[in-house]
C-alpha positions in Angstrom: -55.1 4.5 -51.2 -53.8 1.8 -48.8 -50.4 2.8 -47.6 -49.5 -0.9 -47.1 -50.2 -1.6 -50.7 -47.3 -2.6 -53.0 -46.9 -1.9 -56.7 -44.5 -3.0 -59.4 -43.7 -1.6 -62.8 -45.1 -3.5 -65.7 -42.5 -5.3 -67.7 -43.8 -3.7 -70.9 -42.5 -0.3 -69.8 -38.8 0.6 -70.5 -37.2 3.4 -68.5 -34.2 5.3 -69.7 -32.2 8.3 -68.4 -30.8 10.5 -71.2 -28.9 13.7 -70.5 -30.2 13.7 -66.9 -33.8 13.3 -67.8 -35.8 10.1 -67.1 -38.3 8.7 -69.6 -40.9 5.9 -69.6 -41.7 4.2 -72.9 -44.2 1.5 -73.5 -42.5 -1.2 -75.5 -45.5 -3.4 -76.4 -49.2 -3.1 -76.7 -51.4 -1.2 -79.0 -49.7 1.2 -81.5 -51.3 4.2 -79.8 -49.8 3.1 -76.4 -46.3 2.8 -77.9 -46.4 6.4 -79.0 -46.7 7.7 -75.4 -43.5 8.7 -73.8 -43.6 9.9 -70.2 -41.0 12.3 -68.8 -40.3 12.1 -65.1 -39.1 14.8 -62.8 -36.6 13.9 -60.0 -39.3 12.9 -57.5 -41.2 10.8 -60.0 -38.0 9.1 -61.1 -37.1 8.4 -57.5 -40.6 6.8 -56.9 -40.5 4.9 -60.2 -37.2 3.3 -59.3 -38.6 2.0 -56.0 -41.8 0.4 -57.4 -40.4 -3.1 -57.2 -43.4 -5.0 -55.7 -41.6 -5.2 -52.4 -41.8 -1.7 -51.0 -45.1 -0.5 -49.5 -46.4 3.0 -50.3 -45.7 3.9 -46.7 -42.0 2.9 -47.2 -41.8 5.0 -50.4 -43.2 8.0 -48.5 -40.6 7.5 -45.8 -37.9 7.4 -48.4 -39.2 10.6 -50.0 -39.2 12.4 -46.7 -35.6 11.3 -46.1 -34.3 12.0 -49.6 -36.0 15.3 -50.3 -36.4 16.7 -46.8 -40.1 17.4 -47.2 -42.8 17.1 -44.7 -44.6 13.7 -44.6 -48.0 15.1 -45.6 -46.6 16.6 -48.8 -44.6 13.5 -49.6 -47.7 11.4 -49.1 -49.9 13.6 -51.4 -47.2 13.6 -54.1 -46.5 9.8 -53.9 -50.2 8.9 -54.1 -50.9 11.3 -56.9 -48.0 9.9 -59.0 -48.9 6.3 -58.3 -52.6 7.0 -59.2 -51.5 8.6 -62.5 -49.3 5.6 -63.3 -52.3 3.3 -62.6 -54.5 5.4 -64.9 -52.0 5.0 -67.7 -51.8 1.3 -67.0 -48.0 1.4 -66.2 -48.3 -0.4 -62.8 -49.6 -3.6 -61.4 -50.4 -4.4 -57.8 -48.2 -6.8 -55.9 -49.2 -9.0 -53.0 
């Protein structure tokens, strides 16, 4: 994955935090898509909130290292894995 790449959340995905847990819910599309709800852990929620189409993957990794006090290699692996999963589920779009 290109670390200078930028991604943004699709507008068809609603995110909500309820009782301290973050959820992603597709709000339009095929009926089968609308039945999928994604629960995010604290790291995933942190990344999701920063997928604004402006921040690069490298900037997200830097923010993870700073916020969670983890080593850069682990932060990079986790960020890339999560972003790739979001792409597989069609929850993101690339930004230029």
